[in-house]
GULO-5432 format. One record per residue (C-alpha): residue number from 0; residue in three letters; x, y, z. Coordinates in pm, whole numbers. Layout:
// GULO-5432
> NUM,ALA,X,Y,Z
...
***
This chain:
// GULO-5432
> 0,MET,-1623,-4294,1187
> 1,LYS,-1259,-4162,1273
> 2,LYS,-1263,-3967,931
> 3,ILE,-1610,-3798,1003
> 4,LEU,-1496,-3698,1369
> 5,THR,-1176,-3542,1222
> 6,ALA,-1371,-3344,961
> 7,ILE,-1607,-3206,1235
> 8,LEU,-1329,-3109,1467
> 9,ALA,-1138,-2941,1159
> 10,ALA,-1448,-2742,1073
> 11,ALA,-1489,-2632,1434
> 12,VAL,-1138,-2523,1442
> 13,LEU,-1158,-2328,1093
> 14,PHE,-1471,-2153,1236
> 15,THR,-1284,-2027,1555
> 16,MET,-984,-1910,1350
> 17,ALA,-1179,-1735,1084
> 18,GLY,-1350,-1527,1390
> 19,CYS,-1020,-1445,1545
> 20,SER,-736,-1424,1303
> 21,GLY,-879,-1134,1082
> 22,ARG,-771,-1343,781
> 23,PRO,-955,-1640,594
> 24,ALA,-861,-1949,753
> 25,THR,-766,-2264,545
> 26,MET,-692,-2632,628
> 27,ALA,-342,-2524,683
> 28,ASP,-445,-2347,994
> 29,VAL,-588,-2682,1163
> 30,PRO,-378,-2871,1397
> 31,GLN,-311,-3237,1281
> 32,SER,-253,-3533,1488
> 33,SER,53,-3730,1405
> 34,THR,-180,-4037,1389
> 35,ASP,-391,-3885,1116
> 36,VAL,-100,-3789,887
> 37,GLU,-238,-3992,608
> 38,GLU,-583,-3814,629
> 39,THR,-426,-3471,606
> 40,PRO,-591,-3253,308
> 41,ALA,-332,-3151,30
> 42,PRO,-225,-2780,60
> 43,GLU,-472,-2524,-96
> 44,SER,-224,-2468,-368
> 45,GLN,125,-2598,-416
> 46,GLY,381,-2329,-394
> 47,SER,113,-2060,-310
> 48,ILE,224,-1735,-136
> 49,ARG,37,-1455,8
> 50,THR,41,-1084,-112
> 51,GLY,46,-786,131
> 52,LEU,32,-423,86
> 53,TYR,54,-165,353
> 54,ALA,27,236,298
> 55,VAL,18,522,551
> 56,GLY,65,899,515
> 57,SER,192,1187,727
> 58,LEU,145,1563,740
> 59,SER,381,1639,996
> 60,SER,627,1828,785
> 61,SER,361,2076,697
> 62,ALA,393,2430,829
> 63,SER,182,2738,852
> 64,ALA,312,3070,660
> 65,GLY,508,3291,865
> 66,GLU,853,3459,759
> 67,ALA,843,3178,492
> 68,ASP,573,3077,271
> 69,GLY,342,2792,409
> 70,LEU,405,2439,307
> 71,ILE,177,2153,257
> 72,GLN,372,1829,252
> 73,THR,225,1483,225
> 74,ASP,453,1192,308
> 75,VAL,335,827,197
> 76,THR,523,517,283
> 77,ILE,429,239,97
> 78,VAL,554,-151,122
> 79,ALA,437,-438,-89
> 80,VAL,544,-804,8
> 81,THR,493,-1169,-82
> 82,VAL,513,-1409,210
> 83,ASP,534,-1795,226
> 84,ALA,317,-2031,442
> 85,ALA,583,-1991,717
> 86,GLY,549,-1608,728
> 87,VAL,886,-1552,561
> 88,ILE,917,-1281,310
> 89,THR,995,-1404,-31
> 90,ASP,996,-1048,-206
> 91,CYS,960,-697,-105
> 92,VAL,927,-359,-266
> 93,ILE,951,-20,-71
> 94,ASP,831,343,-216
> 95,SER,749,650,-79
> 96,VAL,541,956,-218
> 97,GLN,654,1320,-104
> 98,ALA,401,1577,-238
> 99,LYS,445,1936,-160
> 100,ALA,258,2270,-221
> 101,ASN,328,2625,-103
> 102,PHE,87,2885,-9
> 103,ASP,146,3236,111
> 104,GLY,32,3470,418
> 105,GLN,-287,3557,225
> 106,GLY,-403,3181,195
> 107,GLN,-307,3161,-196
> 108,VAL,-153,2862,-331
> 109,LEU,172,2922,-502
> 110,THR,241,2571,-651
> 111,ASP,100,2447,-985
> 112,LEU,-98,2176,-854
> 113,SER,-142,2016,-1193
> 114,ALA,218,1913,-1216
> 115,PRO,298,1552,-1204
> 116,VAL,378,1398,-876
> 117,PRO,634,1101,-925
> 118,SER,698,858,-640
> 119,LYS,1050,850,-512
> 120,ASN,1131,537,-710
> 121,GLU,1012,701,-1018
> 122,LEU,1223,1015,-946
> 123,GLY,1537,792,-910
> 124,ALA,1845,1020,-935
> 125,ASP,1617,1325,-965
> 126,TYR,1545,1294,-592
> 127,GLY,1883,1432,-532
> 128,MET,2007,1237,-220
> 129,GLY,2300,1059,-394
> 130,PRO,2522,1371,-428
> 131,VAL,2438,1513,-92
> 132,SER,2509,1156,74
> 133,ALA,2839,1169,-122
> 134,SER,2938,1515,-22
> 135,MET,2864,1439,338
> 136,GLY,3092,1147,339
> 137,GLY,2807,889,298
> 138,ILE,2754,609,39
> 139,GLY,2649,821,-225
> 140,LYS,2344,603,-302
> 141,GLU,2008,758,-426
> 142,TRP,1693,715,-198
> 143,ASN,1560,439,-462
> 144,GLU,1880,239,-434
> 145,GLN,1883,245,-56
> 146,ALA,1507,144,-46
> 147,GLN,1580,-148,-290
> 148,ALA,1874,-255,-64
> 149,LEU,1663,-251,243
> 150,ALA,1388,-448,46
> 151,ASP,1645,-716,-47
> 152,TYR,1788,-722,299
> 153,VAL,1449,-826,446
> 154,VAL,1384,-1143,191
> 155,GLY,1410,-1448,373
> 156,LYS,1303,-1268,702
> 157,THR,995,-1295,906
> 158,ALA,809,-963,1036
> 159,ASP,961,-1037,1387
> 160,GLU,1314,-1047,1254
> 161,VAL,1253,-725,1043
> 162,LEU,1141,-544,1368
> 163,GLY,1454,-677,1544
> 164,ILE,1697,-525,1280
> 165,ALA,1948,-326,1500
> 166,VAL,1923,54,1446
> 167,ASP,2073,370,1628
> 168,GLU,1899,655,1815
> 169,THR,1796,808,1483
> 170,THR,1670,454,1369
> 171,LYS,1960,433,1104
> 172,PRO,2087,74,1054
> 173,ALA,2332,-32,1310
> 174,GLU,2427,-364,1144
> 175,ALA,2732,-320,950
> 176,ASP,2629,-529,639
> 177,LEU,2308,-329,600
> 178,ALA,2459,16,689
> 179,SER,2708,-23,403
> 180,SER,2406,6,166
> 181,VAL,2155,190,365
> 182,THR,2203,516,555
> 183,ILE,1855,662,578
> 184,SER,1627,608,886
> 185,ILE,1457,273,842
> 186,GLY,1236,275,1162
> 187,GLY,921,362,983
> 188,PHE,1009,97,716
> 189,GLN,1050,-170,959
> 190,SER,709,-124,1107
> 191,ALA,530,-77,755
> 192,ILE,713,-392,627
> 193,ALA,577,-571,948
> 194,GLU,231,-456,864
> 195,ALA,244,-542,515
> 196,VAL,346,-901,620
> 197,ASP,60,-899,872
> 198,ARG,-198,-820,607
> 199,ALA,-79,-1056,347
> 200,GLN,-351,-1292,202
> 201,PRO,-371,-1579,-40
> 202,LEU,-494,-1407,-346
> 203,GLY,-386,-1637,-608
> 204,ALA,3,-1559,-636
> 205,GLN,253,-1866,-671
> 206,ALA,617,-1890,-601
> 207,GLY,814,-1733,-872
> 208,ASP,563,-1479,-953
> 209,GLU,707,-1118,-1003
> 210,LEU,595,-870,-746
> 211,ARG,534,-496,-887
> 212,LEU,420,-200,-708
> 213,VAL,296,112,-892
> 214,THR,139,438,-796
> 215,SER,-49,738,-932
> 216,ASN,-47,1048,-759
> 217,SER,-162,1407,-780
> 218,MET,-256,1713,-599
> 219,ALA,-556,1950,-651
> 220,PRO,-762,2220,-504
> 221,GLY,-1012,2080,-259
> 222,ASN,-1347,2225,-121
> 223,ALA,-1245,2444,158
> 224,PRO,-1440,2372,479
> 225,GLU,-1632,2670,634
> 226,GLY,-1388,2926,786
> 227,ALA,-1104,2822,556
> 228,ALA,-953,3023,253
> 229,GLY,-845,2721,65
> 230,MET,-776,2343,76
> 231,VAL,-521,2125,-101
> 232,GLU,-588,1756,-148
> 233,THR,-326,1494,-226
> 234,ASN,-442,1152,-376
> 235,VAL,-204,845,-389
> 236,ASN,-337,560,-568
> 237,ILE,-147,220,-503
> 238,ALA,-159,-118,-666
> 239,ALA,48,-419,-542
> 240,VAL,47,-684,-803
> 241,THR,213,-1026,-870
> 242,MET,259,-1135,-1215
> 243,ASN,341,-1450,-1436
> 244,GLY,438,-1299,-1745
> 245,ASP,168,-1051,-1879
> 246,THR,-103,-1222,-1649
> 247,ILE,-193,-1078,-1322
> 248,THR,-186,-1339,-1029
> 249,SER,-288,-1152,-735
> 250,CYS,-378,-762,-693
> 251,VAL,-427,-553,-388
> 252,ILE,-543,-173,-446
> 253,ASP,-536,92,-210
> 254,ALA,-522,486,-175
> 255,VAL,-429,754,49
> 256,GLN,-628,1074,31
> 257,ALA,-482,1366,242
> 258,GLN,-659,1699,266
> 259,VAL,-494,2021,434
> 260,SER,-692,2345,463
> 261,PHE,-575,2693,563
> 262,ASP,-699,3041,637
> 263,GLY,-681,3371,491
> 264,GLN,-370,3453,705
> 265,GLY,-179,3143,566
> 266,GLN,-241,2939,908
> 267,ILE,-312,2580,864
> 268,LEU,-644,2457,1012
> 269,THR,-574,2089,979
> 270,ASP,-454,1851,1280
> 271,LEU,-97,1760,1141
> 272,SER,-7,1528,1428
> 273,ALA,-265,1241,1319
> 274,PRO,-152,960,1090
> 275,VAL,-330,970,740
> 276,LEU,-491,630,710
> 277,SER,-543,456,360
> 278,LYS,-885,425,244
> 279,ASN,-873,51,309
> 280,ASP,-778,114,666
> 281,ARG,-1050,370,680
> 282,GLY,-1307,113,576
> 283,ALA,-1649,210,671
> 284,ASP,-1538,540,815
> 285,TYR,-1460,659,442
> 286,GLY,-1837,688,425
> 287,MET,-1912,554,54
> 288,GLY,-2135,269,166
> 289,ALA,-2402,499,281
> 290,ILE,-2424,655,-57
> 291,SER,-2344,370,-279
> 292,GLY,-2614,233,-488
> 293,ILE,-2508,-125,-386
> 294,GLY,-2417,-31,-35
> 295,LYS,-2058,-126,-74
> 296,GLU,-1765,94,86
> 297,TRP,-1470,200,-112
> 298,ASN,-1253,-75,22
> 299,GLU,-1489,-335,-69
> 300,GLN,-1521,-212,-414
> 301,ALA,-1142,-181,-477
> 302,ALA,-1104,-551,-349
> 303,ALA,-1378,-667,-598
> 304,PHE,-1210,-497,-871
> 305,ALA,-871,-650,-782
> 306,ALA,-1028,-980,-768
> 307,TYR,-1197,-931,-1107
> 308,VAL,-856,-838,-1276
> 309,THR,-683,-1127,-1116
> 310,GLY,-627,-1399,-1392
> 311,LYS,-633,-1136,-1671
> 312,THR,-376,-993,-1884
> 313,LEU,-297,-627,-1903
> 314,ASP,-458,-608,-2236
> 315,GLN,-764,-748,-2106
> 316,VAL,-765,-518,-1789
> 317,ALA,-736,-225,-2047
> 318,GLY,-1012,-357,-2233
> 319,ILE,-1281,-385,-1950
> 320,ALA,-1574,-177,-2100
> 321,VAL,-1672,127,-1891
> 322,ASP,-1942,391,-1947
> 323,GLU,-1902,762,-2016
> 324,ALA,-1828,819,-1644
> 325,ALA,-1566,544,-1658
> 326,LYS,-1778,307,-1449
> 327,PRO,-1793,-49,-1522
> 328,ALA,-2025,-133,-1809
> 329,GLU,-1992,-525,-1784
> 330,ALA,-2266,-665,-1552
> 331,ASP,-2072,-904,-1363
> 332,LEU,-1828,-629,-1252
> 333,ALA,-2095,-359,-1203
> 334,SER,-2276,-584,-967
> 335,SER,-1990,-536,-721
> 336,VAL,-1810,-206,-838
> 337,THR,-1988,127,-905
> 338,ILE,-1712,372,-859
> 339,SER,-1523,496,-1167
> 340,ILE,-1240,236,-1247
> 341,GLY,-1071,441,-1528
> 342,GLY,-791,531,-1259
> 343,PHE,-767,188,-1158
> 344,GLN,-718,66,-1519
> 345,ALA,-458,351,-1580
> 346,LEU,-282,251,-1251
> 347,LEU,-239,-105,-1362
> 348,GLU,-148,27,-1715
> 349,LYS,179,138,-1554
> 350,LEU,291,-215,-1509
> 351,ARG,363,-237,-1878
***
């Protein structure tokens, strides 16, 4: 009788937590009485960890044409983490994308939009921060080296401890051990890391798995709205993946899509002050669900694809059958994903 009552109470607690926490509840969430220790269920998976991803864009550095050419600049901050059951970060990867295009006072784009757009980690020394830092008496470290140093520094910390890292008035590190390897402003990264931790979910990763972060980025002309002379669209596709050897053990996919329009006098018409939310954060506001054949929004279909590739090798992901439009041709995947997945497959191919 006591075991039955305990089970009923546990189910009630789980139902309440599932409704309030915004994440799936597990038996680990259920308060256990010290008198019932022998009846406590085993953990869902010994050594399991949560995988989290956060990405957000900004257009605030963009500017209309004047004495100088106009600039469209999309900056995207990206953080992937793994987190243990106590909320402690076990691994972290930080990256950023800075996509730029110029246009003149007649609303003509001057930049080759077909050129590759590498992330800052991919650029490495080509980003050019190291020599500038050294010439100004700094530490001579490139952006990717400093991002890696910050990522290493937050391992072993909780989200609150990350937010509590001391910074100066420009949000540069004020703690000597961190300032010796990181001189860039970290305020935005602190909040992004905390967001990634908060979003982390138990998706199959285990302690010891390798955390990877890959992006695929591009700029292209967009469909200019009425009254605009042109538009430039930036797309940043992102995957946070944990791997055991060549096998994917967890996967989160997201994307940031930023559109900036301008008129024939080179004046930007887009509100540059608002953050550019990722497609996962936009959810139903992205508007795919209403026109999808299965009624599923982009974030739901991306999550379904991510779940489908979990447990597969990279060769198996590359071998997923698609039709001429790169949409799933396998019935079990096509039932939950109707968007083109060729881009997702290409994104995960970068893990090799």
